[in-house]
C-alpha positions, 0 to 999 in steps of 0.5 A, spaced: 500 499 500 502 506 498 502 512 503 504 519 504 508 520 510 506 526 514 512 527 518 519 524 518 519 517 520 527 514 521 525 507 518 521 510 512 523 516 510 522 524 510 515 528 510 512 528 504 515 522 501 510 516 498 512 510 500 510 503 499 508 499 506 505 493 508 497 494 508 496 492 515 502 496 517 499 502 514 492 501 516 493 499 523 499 503 525 501 509 520 494 512 518 490 511 525 496 515 529 496 520 523 503 519 521 501 518 514 495 518 509 493 513 504 496 516 497 490 519 494 490 525 490 486 529 495 491 527 500 497 529 496 493 536 496 492 536 503 499 534 505 502 540 501 497 545 505 500 542 511 507 543 509 505 550 508 502 551 514 508 548 518 513 552 514 509 559 516 509 556 523 517 555 523 518 562 521 514 565 526 517 561 532 524 563 529 522 570 529 520 570 536 526 566 538 530 572 534 526 577 538 527 574 545 535 573 543 535 581 541 532 582 548 536 578 552 543 581 549 544 587 554 541 583 560 546 581 565 545 577 572 548 577 578 548 571 582 551 571 589 554 565 592 558 564 599 565 563 598 571 560 603 578 561 603 582 564 597 575 566 594 573 559 592 565 558 592 561 552 595 559 548 590 557 550 583 553 555 579 547 551 576 542 553 570 537 553 575 540 559 579 541 562 572 533 561 570 531 564 577 535 570 576 532 571 569 525 570 572 526 576 577 528 580 571 522 578 567 524 573 562 521 566 563 527 561 561 527 553 562 533 551 565 534 546 560 535 551 555 541 554 559 548 551 556 553 552 561 560 550 557 564 548 563 562 548 570 562 555 574 566 554 580 569 561 581 568 568 582 567 572 575 564 574 569 561 568 564 558 568 557 552 563 558 548 561 551 541 560 552 538 555 546 532 559 544 530 555 538 535 549 534 537 555 530 537 561 535 542 562 541 541 568 545 547 570 550 547 573 557 552 575 562 553 572 568 556 575 574 558 571 580 559 575 586 561 574 593 555 574 597 555 580 602 555 577 609 550 580 615 556 582 620 
């Protein structure tokens, strides 16, 4: 049975490909899960419309990510940490700490999108990448400073 793939399937092909599969596989798995259409003329037209819609949606997502990256560019966050002898910090600065500092400034960024190249284990200024979209990466500055003691 010939089907048109609605999305990329590793073992079969890319979205829009017309592939030949066993009838049971198509009727019981691919079509009910909306992974594929039966290869009919009307379905080919519907797939083209779906492709156009997805392309517009992806462009919009990229534009929004670029806009957010431009907003994040001038942002810098300060993270206060406790330090011991010789200005060594206790533990490391985590992506969760950076996400919390960003949310205080009004940016809701998921901690999994924050990419720390290496662990931050010392006081200083660090450039941190934020993966807003697979094609868009924002950058912020993170200042790791000594926590003021209440003495």
